[in-house]
C-alpha positions, 0 to 999 in steps of 0.5 A, spaced: 486 449 512 487 453 518 488 460 515 482 459 511 478 458 517 481 464 521 480 468 515 473 466 515 472 468 522 475 475 521 470 476 515 464 474 520 466 480 524 462 487 523 465 493 522 463 500 522 464 505 517 468 509 521 473 503 524 480 505 525 485 499 526 491 500 530 496 496 526 502 491 529 508 495 531 513 495 525 519 491 525 526 495 524 531 489 524 530 484 519 534 478 517 534 480 509 540 485 508 539 491 503 544 488 498 540 481 498 533 485 497 536 489 491 539 483 488 532 479 488 528 485 487 523 483 480 516 485 478 512 480 480 505 479 477 502 472 479 501 470 486 499 464 490 492 464 493 495 464 500 492 470 504 497 476 507 497 478 515 495 484 518 502 484 520 505 484 513 501 489 510 502 494 516 509 493 515 509 494 508 505 501 509 510 503 514 515 502 509 512 506 504 510 512 509 511 510 516 514 515 521 521 514 523 523 520 528 516 523 529 512 527 524 518 530 521 521 523 519 519 518 515 521 512 511 521 515 504 524 522 503 520 528 501 522 535 499 521 540 504 518 535 508 511 537 505 509 530 505 504 530 499 502 523 499 496 519 501 497 511 502 491 507 501 490 499 502 485 495 498 484 488 502 482 482 499 485 476 503 488 479 509 488 475 516 486 480 521 482 485 516 475 485 513 475 486 505 475 493 504 479 500 502 483 503 508 486 509 509 493 509 512 494 514 518 502 514 519 500 518 525 499 512 530 501 507 525 493 505 523 488 504 518 481 507 517 476 503 513 473 508 508 469 503 504 467 496 506 467 490 501 472 487 496 473 492 491 479 489 487 475 487 481 473 494 480 480 497 481 483 492 476 477 494 471 480 501 472 487 499 471 485 496 464 483 489 466 490 488 469 489 481 473 495 482 478 490 487 481 484 482 482 488 476 484 493 479 489 491 479 496 492 486 498 493 492 493 497 499 495 495 505 492 499 511 492 495 518 491 498 525 491 496 532 493 500 536 489 498 543 493 502 541 499 508 541 495 507 547 491 505 551 496 513 551 498 516 550 491 511 552 486 512 550 479 517 545 481 512 541 485 510 536 480 517 534 479 519 533 487 512 529 488 514 524 482 521 523 485 518 522 492 513 516 489 519 513 486 522 513 493 516 510 496 515 505 490 522 502 491 521 502 499 515 497 498 519 493 493 525 492 497 520 491 503 516 485 499 523 482 498 525 482 505 518 479 507 518 474 501 513 477 497 512 480 490 509 486 487 509 490 481 508 498 480 502 499 475 501 506 472 497 504 467 490 506 469 484 511 468 485 516 473 478 518 474 475 511 475 481 510 481 479 517 484 472 515 484 474 508 487 478 512 493 473 517 494 478 523 493 480 529 489 488 526 490 491 524 484 493 517 483 500 515 481 502 508 483 498 501 484 502 496 487 498 489 488 502 485 493 502 477 494 506 471 496 510 469 489 507 463 486 511 457 486 512 453 480 
């Protein structure tokens, strides 16, 4: 199949550990209304074998944490514009990206390769063996630095950070529906193992596998 040949040719290209990939510009005008996306939104745990494209995953990353009006305006509201979230993309089968762990950089709408290789099975093991993670072409991981919000709001920071995670999760769900994709919000995982995989001290909050809905 054509998509498999393209994907294999992408895999053959060498990638430096410090690679930063400029993502395609996000679309800001789609064909699916907000009301339609809300009506059809469901948790999807089973995906087809078809890969995603770099355009699609870039759109999802933008929907989660992208800029809308410069660094003080993003797609999801943040208490006091403290922006405690960091977003990661785990790539398994994405045409245009090598398998690996990428860190999303809202400034410039790009993704930096943090670890090369297909890490989906490792992440699934850290999430109590949930197979939707190991079979999805790509996985978004949301992690928080509570200190950014605590500097301004003190002990109320966790509340605001968790509210923001919910905003982001719904953005991703609705964007998936607009693209004809499926996702599910996963919160059951071993925090320490996920942090080790990410190579960060940030606290993981959400795991969001993404893929084409399996047709019956």
